[in-house]
N, CA, C and O atoms as a GROMACS GRO file, in nm:
protein
  344
    1MET      N    1  23.879   4.430   6.819
    1MET     CA    2  24.015   4.564   6.820
    1MET      C    3  23.992   4.618   6.680
    1MET      O    4  23.987   4.741   6.673
    2VAL      N    5  23.978   4.562   6.584
    2VAL     CA    6  23.974   4.609   6.474
    2VAL      C    7  23.870   4.688   6.429
    2VAL      O    8  23.893   4.783   6.353
    3ALA      N    9  23.709   4.650   6.482
    3ALA     CA   10  23.639   4.762   6.514
    3ALA      C   11  23.662   4.901   6.575
    3ALA      O   12  23.642   5.015   6.534
    4LEU      N   13  23.713   4.848   6.686
    4LEU     CA   14  23.728   5.000   6.781
    4LEU      C   15  23.847   5.083   6.653
    4LEU      O   16  23.824   5.204   6.645
    5LEU      N   17  23.940   5.044   6.578
    5LEU     CA   18  24.030   5.129   6.526
    5LEU      C   19  23.998   5.186   6.396
    5LEU      O   20  24.033   5.295   6.353
    6VAL      N   21  23.929   5.099   6.340
    6VAL     CA   22  23.786   5.148   6.239
    6VAL      C   23  23.682   5.240   6.265
    6VAL      O   24  23.638   5.304   6.169
    7GLY      N   25  23.639   5.257   6.371
    7GLY     CA   26  23.551   5.349   6.445
    7GLY      C   27  23.639   5.498   6.453
    7GLY      O   28  23.596   5.611   6.427
    8VAL      N   29  23.767   5.460   6.495
    8VAL     CA   30  23.848   5.562   6.505
    8VAL      C   31  23.888   5.661   6.420
    8VAL      O   32  23.893   5.784   6.428
    9VAL      N   33  23.925   5.555   6.313
    9VAL     CA   34  23.966   5.591   6.180
    9VAL      C   35  23.869   5.701   6.105
    9VAL      O   36  23.904   5.812   6.064
   10PHE      N   37  23.736   5.641   6.098
   10PHE     CA   38  23.625   5.725   6.046
   10PHE      C   39  23.594   5.828   6.142
   10PHE      O   40  23.528   5.919   6.093
   11LEU      N   41  23.624   5.843   6.271
   11LEU     CA   42  23.535   5.956   6.353
   11LEU      C   43  23.668   6.046   6.291
   11LEU      O   44  23.628   6.155   6.252
   12ALA      N   45  23.786   6.032   6.277
   12ALA     CA   46  23.875   6.125   6.294
   12ALA      C   47  23.891   6.196   6.151
   12ALA      O   48  23.927   6.313   6.137
   13PHE      N   49  23.856   6.094   6.031
   13PHE     CA   50  23.845   6.148   5.903
   13PHE      C   51  23.712   6.239   5.925
   13PHE      O   52  23.736   6.356   5.893
   14THR      N   53  23.568   6.219   5.974
   14THR     CA   54  23.486   6.284   5.997
   14THR      C   55  23.497   6.413   6.055
   14THR      O   56  23.418   6.503   6.025
   15VAL      N   57  23.592   6.428   6.136
   15VAL     CA   58  23.631   6.566   6.187
   15VAL      C   59  23.701   6.678   6.118
   15VAL      O   60  23.682   6.800   6.116
   16PHE      N   61  23.812   6.574   6.043
   16PHE     CA   62  23.891   6.642   5.955
   16PHE      C   63  23.795   6.718   5.824
   16PHE      O   64  23.797   6.830   5.775
   17SER      N   65  23.714   6.597   5.799
   17SER     CA   66  23.654   6.695   5.656
   17SER      C   67  23.555   6.800   5.676
   17SER      O   68  23.497   6.870   5.593
   18VAL      N   69  23.548   6.798   5.806
   18VAL     CA   70  23.415   6.931   5.820
   18VAL      C   71  23.492   7.030   5.878
   18VAL      O   72  23.428   7.134   5.875
   19LEU      N   73  23.571   7.041   5.916
   19LEU     CA   74  23.687   7.166   5.984
   19LEU      C   75  23.689   7.276   5.855
   19LEU      O   76  23.663   7.260   5.736
   20PRO      N   77  23.723   7.370   5.915
   20PRO     CA   78  23.756   7.475   5.836
   20PRO      C   79  23.934   7.453   5.732
   20PRO      O   80  24.034   7.409   5.788
   21LEU      N   81  23.932   7.492   5.594
   21LEU     CA   82  24.019   7.462   5.533
   21LEU      C   83  24.150   7.466   5.568
   21LEU      O   84  24.210   7.368   5.522
   22PRO      N   85  24.232   7.554   5.644
   22PRO     CA   86  24.356   7.543   5.688
   22PRO      C   87  24.369   7.418   5.782
   22PRO      O   88  24.479   7.363   5.787
   23PHE      N   89  24.289   7.380   5.840
   23PHE     CA   90  24.303   7.242   5.895
   23PHE      C   91  24.221   7.105   5.846
   23PHE      O   92  24.248   6.986   5.859
   24GLY      N   93  24.144   7.154   5.803
   24GLY     CA   94  24.064   7.028   5.739
   24GLY      C   95  23.992   7.062   5.590
   24GLY      O   96  24.029   7.156   5.520
   25LEU      N   97  23.902   6.987   5.559
   25LEU     CA   98  23.852   7.010   5.388
   25LEU      C   99  23.726   7.105   5.374
   25LEU      O  100  23.705   7.158   5.265
   26ASP      N  101  23.647   7.127   5.476
   26ASP     CA  102  23.564   7.275   5.482
   26ASP      C  103  23.426   7.186   5.395
   26ASP      O  104  23.374   7.240   5.297
   27TRP      N  105  23.383   7.061   5.438
   27TRP     CA  106  23.283   7.007   5.374
   27TRP      C  107  23.155   7.060   5.441
   27TRP      O  108  23.058   7.058   5.366
   28TRP      N  109  23.129   7.115   5.583
   28TRP     CA  110  23.015   7.164   5.609
   28TRP      C  111  22.926   7.211   5.527
   28TRP      O  112  22.824   7.146   5.506
   29PRO      N  113  22.941   7.295   5.484
   29PRO     CA  114  22.819   7.336   5.403
   29PRO      C  115  22.764   7.207   5.311
   29PRO      O  116  22.644   7.180   5.309
   30GLN      N  117  22.840   7.149   5.254
   30GLN     CA  118  22.808   7.011   5.161
   30GLN      C  119  22.739   6.901   5.277
   30GLN      O  120  22.675   6.806   5.230
   31VAL      N  121  22.750   6.910   5.397
   31VAL     CA  122  22.723   6.804   5.506
   31VAL      C  123  22.587   6.881   5.556
   31VAL      O  124  22.495   6.816   5.607
   32VAL      N  125  22.582   6.990   5.543
   32VAL     CA  126  22.445   7.046   5.608
   32VAL      C  127  22.329   7.033   5.476
   32VAL      O  128  22.214   7.012   5.517
   33PHE      N  129  22.342   7.042   5.339
   33PHE     CA  130  22.290   7.021   5.263
   33PHE      C  131  22.238   6.880   5.208
   33PHE      O  132  22.127   6.862   5.157
   34VAL      N  133  22.325   6.795   5.225
   34VAL     CA  134  22.269   6.676   5.249
   34VAL      C  135  22.175   6.620   5.340
   34VAL      O  136  22.087   6.536   5.320
   35LEU      N  137  22.209   6.684   5.448
   35LEU     CA  138  22.095   6.667   5.598
   35LEU      C  139  22.006   6.735   5.544
   35LEU      O  140  21.897   6.685   5.572
   36LYS      N  141  21.994   6.828   5.478
   36LYS     CA  142  21.848   6.878   5.475
   36LYS      C  143  21.756   6.803   5.361
   36LYS      O  144  21.635   6.788   5.378
   37GLY      N  145  21.827   6.756   5.242
   37GLY     CA  146  21.772   6.661   5.207
   37GLY      C  147  21.735   6.523   5.241
   37GLY      O  148  21.633   6.466   5.202
   38ALA      N  149  21.821   6.477   5.312
   38ALA     CA  150  21.802   6.359   5.379
   38ALA      C  151  21.672   6.324   5.511
   38ALA      O  152  21.600   6.226   5.534
   39VAL      N  153  21.686   6.436   5.564
   39VAL     CA  154  21.564   6.431   5.690
   39VAL      C  155  21.428   6.428   5.654
   39VAL      O  156  21.357   6.366   5.734
   40PRO      N  157  21.374   6.476   5.560
   40PRO     CA  158  21.226   6.450   5.522
   40PRO      C  159  21.235   6.284   5.454
   40PRO      O  160  21.143   6.204   5.473
   41VAL      N  161  21.325   6.256   5.396
   41VAL     CA  162  21.383   6.123   5.292
   41VAL      C  163  21.344   6.013   5.438
   41VAL      O  164  21.236   5.954   5.452
   42PHE      N  165  21.440   6.007   5.516
   42PHE     CA  166  21.410   5.962   5.643
   42PHE      C  167  21.268   5.941   5.751
   42PHE      O  168  21.214   5.849   5.813
   43ALA      N  169  21.254   6.042   5.734
   43ALA     CA  170  21.117   6.066   5.813
   43ALA      C  171  20.982   6.025   5.716
   43ALA      O  172  20.866   6.025   5.758
   44LEU      N  173  21.017   5.996   5.602
   44LEU     CA  174  20.922   5.898   5.550
   44LEU      C  175  20.901   5.787   5.561
   44LEU      O  176  20.800   5.725   5.592
   45PHE      N  177  21.031   5.748   5.525
   45PHE     CA  178  21.072   5.609   5.568
   45PHE      C  179  21.044   5.549   5.755
   45PHE      O  180  21.012   5.433   5.782
   46ILE      N  181  21.059   5.626   5.826
   46ILE     CA  182  21.024   5.625   5.944
   46ILE      C  183  20.875   5.552   5.978
   46ILE      O  184  20.837   5.449   6.034
   47GLY      N  185  20.794   5.702   5.893
   47GLY     CA  186  20.671   5.687   5.918
   47GLY      C  187  20.608   5.565   5.836
   47GLY      O  188  20.502   5.526   5.884
   48LEU      N  189  20.636   5.520   5.759
   48LEU     CA  190  20.620   5.412   5.649
   48LEU      C  191  20.620   5.268   5.738
   48LEU      O  192  20.522   5.197   5.764
   49ILE      N  193  20.762   5.247   5.775
   49ILE     CA  194  20.803   5.137   5.867
   49ILE      C  195  20.696   5.128   6.018
   49ILE      O  196  20.674   5.021   6.075
   50ALA      N  197  20.635   5.276   6.069
   50ALA     CA  198  20.559   5.268   6.212
   50ALA      C  199  20.435   5.200   6.157
   50ALA      O  200  20.383   5.110   6.222
   51ILE      N  201  20.383   5.241   6.035
   51ILE     CA  202  20.233   5.224   6.008
   51ILE      C  203  20.256   5.062   5.986
   51ILE      O  204  20.171   4.989   6.036
   52PHE      N  205  20.367   5.003   5.913
   52PHE     CA  206  20.348   4.889   5.881
   52PHE      C  207  20.340   4.772   6.004
   52PHE      O  208  20.281   4.664   5.996
   53ILE      N  209  20.430   4.836   6.139
   53ILE     CA  210  20.397   4.811   6.274
   53ILE      C  211  20.312   4.795   6.305
   53ILE      O  212  20.260   4.687   6.334
   54GLY      N  213  20.260   4.923   6.311
   54GLY     CA  214  20.077   4.932   6.346
   54GLY      C  215  20.016   4.835   6.352
   54GLY      O  216  19.992   4.765   6.450
   55VAL      N  217  19.973   4.815   6.200
   55VAL     CA  218  19.928   4.690   6.130
   55VAL      C  219  19.942   4.576   6.120
   55VAL      O  220  19.864   4.498   6.067
   56ALA      N  221  20.047   4.553   6.170
   56ALA     CA  222  20.087   4.388   6.216
   56ALA      C  223  20.068   4.362   6.347
   56ALA      O  224  20.051   4.248   6.391
   57ASP      N  225  20.071   4.494   6.435
   57ASP     CA  226  20.015   4.442   6.582
   57ASP      C  227  19.880   4.445   6.619
   57ASP      O  228  19.832   4.412   6.728
   58ILE      N  229  19.796   4.511   6.467
   58ILE     CA  230  19.650   4.527   6.499
   58ILE      C  231  19.628   4.373   6.457
   58ILE      O  232  19.559   4.305   6.533
   59LYS      N  233  19.686   4.305   6.329
   59LYS     CA  234  19.656   4.190   6.324
   59LYS      C  235  19.684   4.080   6.411
   59LYS      O  236  19.623   3.973   6.415
   60ASP      N  237  19.798   4.123   6.495
   60ASP     CA  238  19.841   4.005   6.560
   60ASP      C  239  19.705   4.028   6.670
   60ASP      O  240  19.651   3.925   6.710
   61LYS      N  241  19.672   4.113   6.701
   61LYS     CA  242  19.580   4.132   6.817
   61LYS      C  243  19.443   4.082   6.819
   61LYS      O  244  19.380   4.064   6.924
   62ILE      N  245  19.395   4.059   6.694
   62ILE     CA  246  19.274   4.029   6.621
   62ILE      C  247  19.298   3.864   6.631
   62ILE      O  248  19.220   3.780   6.678
   63GLU      N  249  19.427   3.844   6.573
   63GLU     CA  250  19.436   3.700   6.576
   63GLU      C  251  19.458   3.622   6.738
   63GLU      O  252  19.434   3.505   6.767
   64ALA      N  253  19.503   3.713   6.812
   64ALA     CA  254  19.505   3.631   6.975
   64ALA      C  255  19.374   3.658   6.984
   64ALA      O  256  19.320   3.549   6.963
   65LYS      N  257  19.307   3.724   7.000
   65LYS     CA  258  19.160   3.707   7.024
   65LYS      C  259  19.066   3.623   6.984
   65LYS      O  260  18.974   3.586   7.057
   66LYS      N  261  19.082   3.586   6.865
   66LYS     CA  262  19.034   3.470   6.758
   66LYS      C  263  19.076   3.305   6.891
   66LYS      O  264  19.015   3.226   6.964
   67GLU      N  265  19.211   3.336   6.849
   67GLU     CA  266  19.265   3.189   6.948
   67GLU      C  267  19.189   3.176   7.091
   67GLU      O  268  19.130   3.078   7.137
   68GLU      N  269  19.205   3.290   7.141
   68GLU     CA  270  19.186   3.314   7.299
   68GLU      C  271  18.995   3.256   7.300
   68GLU      O  272  18.951   3.194   7.397
   69GLU      N  273  18.928   3.284   7.207
   69GLU     CA  274  18.767   3.277   7.184
   69GLU      C  275  18.783   3.104   7.133
   69GLU      O  276  18.701   3.034   7.192
   70GLU      N  277  18.855   3.040   7.053
   70GLU     CA  278  18.883   2.894   7.019
   70GLU      C  279  18.908   2.805   7.163
   70GLU      O  280  18.847   2.702   7.193
   71GLU      N  281  19.015   2.874   7.242
   71GLU     CA  282  18.984   2.781   7.343
   71GLU      C  283  18.930   2.809   7.472
   71GLU      O  284  18.964   2.754   7.577
   72ALA      N  285  18.846   2.897   7.458
   72ALA     CA  286  18.763   2.918   7.548
   72ALA      C  287  18.627   2.846   7.481
   72ALA      O  288  18.547   2.797   7.560
   73LYS      N  289  18.603   2.840   7.364
   73LYS     CA  290  18.493   2.714   7.330
   73LYS      C  291  18.532   2.587   7.325
   73LYS      O  292  18.435   2.516   7.351
   74GLU      N  293  18.649   2.510   7.300
   74GLU     CA  294  18.686   2.434   7.356
   74GLU      C  295  18.724   2.432   7.470
   74GLU      O  296  18.814   2.350   7.454
   75GLU      N  297  18.728   2.460   7.592
   75GLU     CA  298  18.709   2.447   7.744
   75GLU      C  299  18.545   2.422   7.758
   75GLU      O  300  18.492   2.346   7.838
   76ALA      N  301  18.503   2.476   7.693
   76ALA     CA  302  18.331   2.462   7.724
   76ALA      C  303  18.292   2.335   7.649
   76ALA      O  304  18.182   2.286   7.673
   77LYS      N  305  18.343   2.298   7.593
   77LYS     CA  306  18.280   2.176   7.533
   77LYS      C  307  18.401   2.062   7.616
   77LYS      O  308  18.342   1.954   7.617
   78GLU      N  309  18.480   2.051   7.653
   78GLU     CA  310  18.510   1.998   7.756
   78GLU      C  311  18.467   1.959   7.901
   78GLU      O  312  18.485   1.854   7.962
   79VAL      N  313  18.400   2.084   7.940
   79VAL     CA  314  18.351   2.068   8.042
   79VAL      C  315  18.162   2.025   8.000
   79VAL      O  316  18.090   2.007   8.098
   80SER      N  317  18.113   2.016   7.893
   80SER     CA  318  18.017   1.993   7.870
   80SER      C  319  18.015   1.835   7.832
   80SER      O  320  17.911   1.770   7.839
   81ALA      N  321  18.112   1.790   7.800
   81ALA     CA  322  18.104   1.644   7.770
   81ALA      C  323  18.166   1.569   7.932
   81ALA      O  324  18.153   1.449   7.958
   82GLU      N  325  18.233   1.673   8.028
   82GLU     CA  326  18.251   1.564   8.135
   82GLU      C  327  18.117   1.584   8.210
   82GLU      O  328  18.064   1.488   8.266
   83ALA      N  329  18.075   1.676   8.212
   83ALA     CA  330  17.894   1.704   8.292
   83ALA      C  331  17.830   1.581   8.242
   83ALA      O  332  17.776   1.507   8.324
   84LYS      N  333  17.831   1.545   8.091
   84LYS     CA  334  17.723   1.483   8.087
   84LYS      C  335  17.838   1.331   8.079
   84LYS      O  336  17.845   1.345   7.957
   85LYS      N  337  17.886   1.264   8.093
   85LYS     CA  338  17.970   1.163   8.146
   85LYS      C  339  17.927   1.149   8.287
   85LYS      O  340  17.914   1.028   8.308
   86ASP      N  341  17.895   1.229   8.409
   86ASP     CA  342  17.882   1.242   8.516
   86ASP      C  343  17.738   1.207   8.524
   86ASP      O  344  17.680   1.209   8.632
   0.00000   0.00000   0.00000
């Protein structure tokens, strides 16, 4: 309930702050200025995070492939050991 109330208060302040002067604070030009500067930085961070996730995914796939090869070798050894017993 508190989170809902805080959300409503922040939403109301946001609307009030960007409304023209007779009704609000008229901060819209400053908001646009900040967004223009923040979008490239935000895009940079998203790009870096995507690269890190991609590299981690490639490493995981290589590791999974190695584990599958090791399991296949172990199964082959077990089968050959069983064949020698018979």
